[in-house]
N, CA, C and O atoms as CSV, one atom per row, in Angstrom:
chain,resi,resn,atom,element,x,y,z
A,1,UNK,N,N,1.020,-1.141,-0.101
A,1,UNK,CA,C,0.133,0.087,-0.054
A,1,UNK,C,C,0.889,0.791,0.107
A,1,UNK,O,O,1.008,1.305,-1.006
A,2,UNK,N,N,1.763,1.383,0.919
A,2,UNK,CA,C,3.146,2.621,0.661
A,2,UNK,C,C,3.343,2.532,-0.728
A,2,UNK,O,O,2.877,3.382,-1.487
A,3,UNK,N,N,4.151,1.340,-1.213
A,3,UNK,CA,C,4.150,1.555,-2.805
A,3,UNK,C,C,3.514,2.682,-3.662
A,3,UNK,O,O,3.997,3.610,-4.311
A,4,UNK,N,N,2.182,2.229,-3.409
A,4,UNK,CA,C,1.532,3.072,-4.219
A,4,UNK,C,C,1.463,3.901,-3.958
A,4,UNK,O,O,1.317,4.557,-4.989
A,5,UNK,N,N,1.455,4.856,-2.706
A,5,UNK,CA,C,1.554,6.603,-2.647
A,5,UNK,C,C,2.397,6.721,-3.066
A,5,UNK,O,O,2.474,7.703,-3.804
A,6,UNK,N,N,4.034,5.557,-2.877
A,6,UNK,CA,C,4.936,6.686,-3.266
A,6,UNK,C,C,4.789,6.427,-4.598
A,6,UNK,O,O,5.476,7.220,-5.242
A,7,UNK,N,N,4.108,5.553,-5.388
A,7,UNK,CA,C,4.365,5.863,-6.932
A,7,UNK,C,C,3.636,7.104,-7.107
A,7,UNK,O,O,4.334,8.063,-7.434
A,8,UNK,N,N,2.291,7.325,-6.952
A,8,UNK,CA,C,1.706,8.012,-7.084
A,8,UNK,C,C,1.970,9.368,-6.558
A,8,UNK,O,O,1.540,10.468,-6.904
A,9,UNK,N,N,2.679,9.049,-5.758
A,9,UNK,CA,C,3.545,10.853,-5.797
A,9,UNK,C,C,4.788,10.874,-6.404
A,9,UNK,O,O,5.517,11.681,-5.827
A,10,UNK,N,N,5.147,10.505,-7.021
A,10,UNK,CA,C,6.490,10.349,-8.198
A,10,UNK,C,C,5.604,10.802,-9.590
A,10,UNK,O,O,5.743,11.575,-10.538
A,11,UNK,N,N,4.810,10.017,-9.192
A,11,UNK,CA,C,4.537,10.672,-10.785
A,11,UNK,C,C,3.311,11.859,-10.563
A,11,UNK,O,O,3.326,12.680,-11.480
A,12,UNK,N,N,2.637,12.018,-9.904
A,12,UNK,CA,C,1.806,13.500,-9.591
A,12,UNK,C,C,2.932,14.737,-9.606
A,12,UNK,O,O,2.588,15.909,-9.760
A,13,UNK,N,N,4.288,14.335,-9.430
A,13,UNK,CA,C,5.572,15.068,-8.957
A,13,UNK,C,C,6.054,15.372,-10.113
A,13,UNK,O,O,6.268,16.561,-10.346
A,14,UNK,N,N,6.387,14.210,-11.280
A,14,UNK,CA,C,6.730,14.375,-12.644
A,14,UNK,C,C,5.886,15.310,-13.754
A,14,UNK,O,O,6.337,15.932,-14.716
A,15,UNK,N,N,4.190,15.162,-13.176
A,15,UNK,CA,C,3.227,15.878,-13.934
A,15,UNK,C,C,3.381,17.353,-13.605
A,15,UNK,O,O,3.112,18.147,-14.507
A,16,UNK,N,N,3.773,17.813,-12.446
A,16,UNK,CA,C,3.675,18.914,-11.763
A,16,UNK,C,C,4.841,19.533,-12.639
A,16,UNK,O,O,4.479,20.510,-13.296
A,17,UNK,N,N,5.884,19.242,-12.752
A,17,UNK,CA,C,7.039,19.444,-13.048
A,17,UNK,C,C,7.313,19.485,-14.691
A,17,UNK,O,O,8.338,20.007,-15.129
A,18,UNK,N,N,6.521,19.015,-15.379
A,18,UNK,CA,C,6.516,19.144,-16.644
A,18,UNK,C,C,5.659,20.022,-16.927
A,18,UNK,O,O,5.812,20.852,-17.823
A,19,UNK,N,N,4.310,19.901,-15.932
A,19,UNK,CA,C,3.607,21.147,-16.379
A,19,UNK,C,C,3.851,22.754,-16.496
A,19,UNK,O,O,3.440,23.672,-17.206
A,20,UNK,N,N,4.878,22.557,-15.244
A,20,UNK,CA,C,5.536,23.967,-14.709
A,20,UNK,C,C,6.446,24.193,-15.947
A,20,UNK,O,O,6.541,25.333,-16.403
A,21,UNK,N,N,7.079,23.220,-16.478
A,21,UNK,CA,C,8.218,23.807,-17.680
A,21,UNK,C,C,7.419,24.079,-18.959
A,21,UNK,O,O,7.706,24.893,-19.836
A,22,UNK,N,N,6.337,23.233,-18.910
A,22,UNK,CA,C,5.375,23.725,-20.488
A,22,UNK,C,C,4.354,25.346,-19.935
A,22,UNK,O,O,3.765,26.064,-20.743
A,23,UNK,N,N,4.379,25.510,-18.895
A,23,UNK,CA,C,4.268,26.826,-19.013
A,23,UNK,C,C,4.789,27.899,-18.915
A,23,UNK,O,O,4.181,28.966,-19.001
A,24,UNK,N,N,6.526,27.718,-18.634
A,24,UNK,CA,C,7.612,28.691,-18.666
A,24,UNK,C,C,7.573,28.554,-19.959
A,24,UNK,O,O,7.737,29.624,-20.547
A,25,UNK,N,N,7.420,27.656,-20.620
A,25,UNK,CA,C,7.964,27.701,-22.357
A,25,UNK,C,C,6.962,28.393,-23.120
A,25,UNK,O,O,7.443,28.922,-24.122
A,26,UNK,N,N,5.295,28.622,-22.925
A,26,UNK,CA,C,4.278,29.280,-23.315
A,26,UNK,C,C,4.660,30.719,-22.632
A,26,UNK,O,O,4.372,31.814,-23.115
A,27,UNK,N,N,5.123,30.570,-21.835
A,27,UNK,CA,C,5.170,32.406,-21.501
A,27,UNK,C,C,6.505,33.098,-21.970
A,27,UNK,O,O,6.996,34.214,-21.802
A,28,UNK,N,N,6.863,31.996,-22.604
A,28,UNK,CA,C,8.028,33.013,-23.296
A,28,UNK,C,C,7.754,33.350,-24.751
A,28,UNK,O,O,8.410,34.223,-25.321
A,29,UNK,N,N,7.075,32.868,-25.179
A,29,UNK,CA,C,6.170,32.534,-26.743
A,29,UNK,C,C,5.795,34.076,-26.227
A,29,UNK,O,O,6.428,34.884,-26.906
A,30,UNK,N,N,5.166,34.559,-25.481
A,30,UNK,CA,C,3.801,35.518,-25.102
A,30,UNK,C,C,4.990,36.627,-25.588
A,30,UNK,O,O,6.219,36.654,-25.520
A,31,UNK,N,N,3.917,37.541,-26.125
A,31,UNK,CA,C,4.596,38.966,-26.962
A,31,UNK,C,C,3.749,39.860,-25.949
A,31,UNK,O,O,2.526,39.993,-25.959
A,32,UNK,N,N,4.917,40.606,-24.828
A,32,UNK,CA,C,4.299,41.307,-23.922
A,32,UNK,C,C,4.359,42.531,-23.899
A,32,UNK,O,O,5.376,42.951,-24.451
A,33,UNK,N,N,3.487,43.548,-23.361
A,33,UNK,CA,C,3.543,45.112,-24.033
A,33,UNK,C,C,4.608,45.681,-23.272
A,33,UNK,O,O,4.738,45.331,-22.099
A,34,UNK,N,N,5.577,46.715,-23.905
A,34,UNK,CA,C,6.458,47.655,-23.949
A,34,UNK,C,C,6.204,48.318,-22.746
A,34,UNK,O,O,5.023,48.637,-22.882
A,35,UNK,N,N,6.717,48.899,-21.199
A,35,UNK,CA,C,6.463,49.436,-20.368
A,35,UNK,C,C,5.569,51.056,-20.616
A,35,UNK,O,O,4.621,51.556,-20.011
A,36,UNK,N,N,6.356,51.504,-21.736
A,36,UNK,CA,C,5.341,53.380,-22.318
A,36,UNK,C,C,4.216,52.701,-22.722
A,36,UNK,O,O,3.223,53.419,-22.599
A,37,UNK,N,N,3.926,51.409,-23.233
A,37,UNK,CA,C,2.329,51.053,-24.325
A,37,UNK,C,C,1.552,50.892,-22.582
A,37,UNK,O,O,0.618,51.616,-22.239
A,38,UNK,N,N,1.926,50.238,-22.023
A,38,UNK,CA,C,1.325,50.012,-20.756
A,38,UNK,C,C,0.795,51.455,-19.683
A,38,UNK,O,O,-0.282,51.677,-19.129
A,39,UNK,N,N,1.778,52.050,-19.711
A,39,UNK,CA,C,1.332,53.535,-18.953
A,39,UNK,C,C,0.848,54.284,-19.785
A,39,UNK,O,O,0.411,55.297,-19.240
A,40,UNK,N,N,0.677,54.271,-21.155
A,40,UNK,CA,C,-0.647,54.593,-22.135
A,40,UNK,C,C,-1.325,54.533,-22.117
A,40,UNK,O,O,-2.047,55.523,-22.235
A,41,UNK,N,N,-1.963,52.899,-21.894
A,41,UNK,CA,C,-3.224,51.940,-22.064
A,41,UNK,C,C,-3.906,52.278,-20.140
A,41,UNK,O,O,-5.104,52.326,-19.862
A,42,UNK,N,N,-2.882,52.440,-19.230
A,42,UNK,CA,C,-3.961,52.272,-17.868
A,42,UNK,C,C,-4.250,53.523,-17.821
A,42,UNK,O,O,-5.371,53.823,-17.410
A,43,UNK,N,N,-3.024,54.913,-18.358
A,43,UNK,CA,C,-3.680,56.563,-18.392
A,43,UNK,C,C,-5.294,56.748,-19.114
A,43,UNK,O,O,-6.221,57.423,-18.667
A,44,UNK,N,N,-5.267,55.767,-20.581
A,44,UNK,CA,C,-6.512,55.936,-20.637
A,44,UNK,C,C,-7.577,55.196,-19.978
A,44,UNK,O,O,-8.725,55.628,-20.077
A,45,UNK,N,N,-7.354,54.192,-19.354
A,45,UNK,CA,C,-8.574,53.273,-18.127
A,45,UNK,C,C,-8.720,53.745,-17.384
A,45,UNK,O,O,-9.685,53.310,-16.757
A,46,UNK,N,N,-7.924,55.146,-16.648
A,46,UNK,CA,C,-8.285,55.637,-15.508
A,46,UNK,C,C,-8.904,56.741,-16.139
A,46,UNK,O,O,-9.800,57.296,-15.502
A,47,UNK,N,N,-8.665,57.095,-17.055
A,47,UNK,CA,C,-8.964,58.792,-17.923
A,47,UNK,C,C,-10.620,58.185,-18.160
A,47,UNK,O,O,-11.435,59.035,-17.802
A,48,UNK,N,N,-11.132,57.163,-18.578
A,48,UNK,CA,C,-12.542,56.898,-19.181
A,48,UNK,C,C,-13.381,56.106,-17.923
A,48,UNK,O,O,-14.564,55.767,-17.895
A,49,UNK,N,N,-12.319,55.944,-16.899
A,49,UNK,CA,C,-13.437,55.358,-15.714
A,49,UNK,C,C,-13.762,56.964,-15.056
A,49,UNK,O,O,-14.934,57.235,-14.795
A,50,UNK,N,N,-12.913,57.772,-14.862
A,50,UNK,CA,C,-12.989,59.428,-14.313
A,50,UNK,C,C,-14.638,59.850,-15.202
A,50,UNK,O,O,-15.734,60.133,-14.720
A,51,UNK,N,N,-14.178,59.728,-16.668
A,51,UNK,CA,C,-15.268,60.291,-17.415
A,51,UNK,C,C,-16.471,59.823,-17.190
A,51,UNK,O,O,-17.456,60.538,-17.002
A,52,UNK,N,N,-16.466,58.314,-17.197
A,52,UNK,CA,C,-17.838,57.432,-17.267
A,52,UNK,C,C,-18.193,57.816,-15.393
A,52,UNK,O,O,-19.382,58.061,-15.188
A,53,UNK,N,N,-17.601,57.851,-14.584
A,53,UNK,CA,C,-17.904,57.869,-13.151
A,53,UNK,C,C,-18.898,59.382,-13.543
A,53,UNK,O,O,-20.121,59.490,-13.638
A,54,UNK,N,N,-17.792,60.440,-13.712
A,54,UNK,CA,C,-18.821,62.018,-13.652
A,54,UNK,C,C,-19.815,61.651,-14.316
A,54,UNK,O,O,-20.816,61.700,-13.602
A,55,UNK,N,N,-20.112,61.185,-15.696
A,55,UNK,CA,C,-21.114,61.026,-16.270
A,55,UNK,C,C,-22.391,60.566,-15.852
A,55,UNK,O,O,-23.447,61.076,-16.228
A,56,UNK,N,N,-22.267,59.283,-14.819
A,56,UNK,CA,C,-22.954,58.837,-13.947
A,56,UNK,C,C,-23.370,59.843,-12.774
A,56,UNK,O,O,-24.561,60.049,-12.543
A,57,UNK,N,N,-22.721,60.239,-12.306
A,57,UNK,CA,C,-22.969,61.470,-11.359
A,57,UNK,C,C,-23.635,62.315,-11.519
A,57,UNK,O,O,-24.402,62.691,-10.632
A,58,UNK,N,N,-23.553,62.977,-12.880
A,58,UNK,CA,C,-24.309,64.048,-13.622
A,58,UNK,C,C,-25.413,63.656,-13.393
A,58,UNK,O,O,-26.014,64.285,-12.523
A,59,UNK,N,N,-26.168,62.434,-14.081
A,59,UNK,CA,C,-27.255,61.803,-14.707
A,59,UNK,C,C,-27.683,61.594,-13.284
A,59,UNK,O,O,-28.750,62.170,-13.074
A,60,UNK,N,N,-27.093,60.806,-11.978
A,60,UNK,CA,C,-27.579,60.685,-10.763
A,60,UNK,C,C,-28.507,62.074,-10.406
A,60,UNK,O,O,-29.642,62.057,-9.931
A,61,UNK,N,N,-27.784,63.165,-10.733
A,61,UNK,CA,C,-28.160,64.505,-9.984
A,61,UNK,C,C,-29.416,64.898,-10.884
A,61,UNK,O,O,-30.467,65.254,-10.350
A,62,UNK,N,N,-29.260,64.815,-12.380
A,62,UNK,CA,C,-30.374,65.211,-12.952
A,62,UNK,C,C,-32.238,64.255,-12.303
A,62,UNK,O,O,-33.401,64.599,-12.088
A,63,UNK,N,N,-31.350,62.913,-12.250
A,63,UNK,CA,C,-32.847,62.293,-11.854
A,63,UNK,C,C,-33.377,62.762,-10.472
A,63,UNK,O,O,-34.501,63.260,-10.422
A,64,UNK,N,N,-32.808,62.661,-9.617
A,64,UNK,CA,C,-32.832,63.269,-8.172
A,64,UNK,C,C,-33.023,64.383,-8.146
A,64,UNK,O,O,-33.134,64.777,-6.985
A,65,UNK,N,N,-33.138,65.233,-8.960
A,65,UNK,CA,C,-33.806,66.901,-9.087
A,65,UNK,C,C,-35.091,66.941,-10.038
A,65,UNK,O,O,-35.949,67.823,-10.001
A,66,UNK,N,N,-35.079,65.614,-11.070
A,66,UNK,CA,C,-36.295,65.476,-11.401
A,66,UNK,C,C,-37.308,64.984,-10.369
A,66,UNK,O,O,-38.398,65.401,-9.979
A,67,UNK,N,N,-36.549,63.958,-10.083
A,67,UNK,CA,C,-37.809,63.193,-8.979
A,67,UNK,C,C,-38.137,64.273,-7.841
A,67,UNK,O,O,-39.212,64.045,-7.286
A,68,UNK,N,N,-37.500,65.317,-7.404
A,68,UNK,CA,C,-37.814,66.392,-5.945
A,68,UNK,C,C,-38.633,67.327,-6.943
A,68,UNK,O,O,-39.483,67.998,-6.358
A,69,UNK,N,N,-38.576,67.484,-8.081
A,69,UNK,CA,C,-39.458,68.653,-8.762
A,69,UNK,C,C,-40.629,67.818,-9.106
A,69,UNK,O,O,-41.606,68.549,-9.272
A,70,UNK,N,N,-40.968,66.280,-9.316
A,70,UNK,CA,C,-42.251,65.851,-9.315
A,70,UNK,C,C,-42.631,65.839,-7.697
A,70,UNK,O,O,-43.509,66.681,-7.506
A,71,UNK,N,N,-42.315,65.268,-6.667
A,71,UNK,CA,C,-42.600,65.333,-5.528
A,71,UNK,C,C,-42.999,66.278,-5.722
A,71,UNK,O,O,-44.193,66.238,-6.020
A,72,UNK,N,N,-42.479,67.413,-5.701
A,72,UNK,CA,C,-42.719,69.158,-5.255
A,72,UNK,C,C,-44.006,69.310,-5.560
A,72,UNK,O,O,-44.813,69.437,-4.640
A,73,UNK,N,N,-44.460,69.327,-6.986
A,73,UNK,CA,C,-45.321,69.472,-7.823
A,73,UNK,C,C,-46.757,68.527,-7.002
A,73,UNK,O,O,-47.689,69.046,-6.387
A,74,UNK,N,N,-46.578,67.337,-7.202
A,74,UNK,CA,C,-47.530,66.400,-6.372
A,74,UNK,C,C,-48.280,66.833,-5.245
A,74,UNK,O,O,-49.510,66.797,-5.190
A,75,UNK,N,N,-47.148,67.450,-3.896
A,75,UNK,CA,C,-47.496,67.935,-2.893
A,75,UNK,C,C,-48.359,68.755,-2.841
A,75,UNK,O,O,-49.375,68.763,-2.145
A,76,UNK,N,N,-47.831,69.801,-3.899
A,76,UNK,CA,C,-48.676,71.114,-4.009
A,76,UNK,C,C,-49.836,71.135,-4.701
A,76,UNK,O,O,-50.673,72.029,-4.577
A,77,UNK,N,N,-49.974,69.890,-5.668
A,77,UNK,CA,C,-51.590,69.842,-5.888
A,77,UNK,C,C,-52.904,68.822,-5.145
A,77,UNK,O,O,-54.101,68.703,-4.882
A,78,UNK,N,N,-51.695,68.320,-5.091
A,78,UNK,CA,C,-52.594,67.056,-3.475
A,78,UNK,C,C,-52.177,67.490,-2.245
A,78,UNK,O,O,-52.226,66.632,-1.364
A,79,UNK,N,N,-51.872,68.324,-2.003
A,79,UNK,CA,C,-52.031,69.270,-0.490
A,79,UNK,C,C,-51.440,68.794,0.368
A,79,UNK,O,O,-51.440,69.317,1.483
């Protein structure tokens, strides 16, 4: 029974080693972006998020104002 456990451990260890070597080989094939390109893309993403957040905030204020106006009119009419 102990021999089976040792065999499984060795086989598993070989599979892990093979997997890690293959991962390392595949990562060498990857075309990584340059630091400058990464910085530019990061700036674009941060700017886009800021603009989108600002747009959502403005829309929220408009909706809030509209609902307040409707509520005020309803109170005025309804008493």
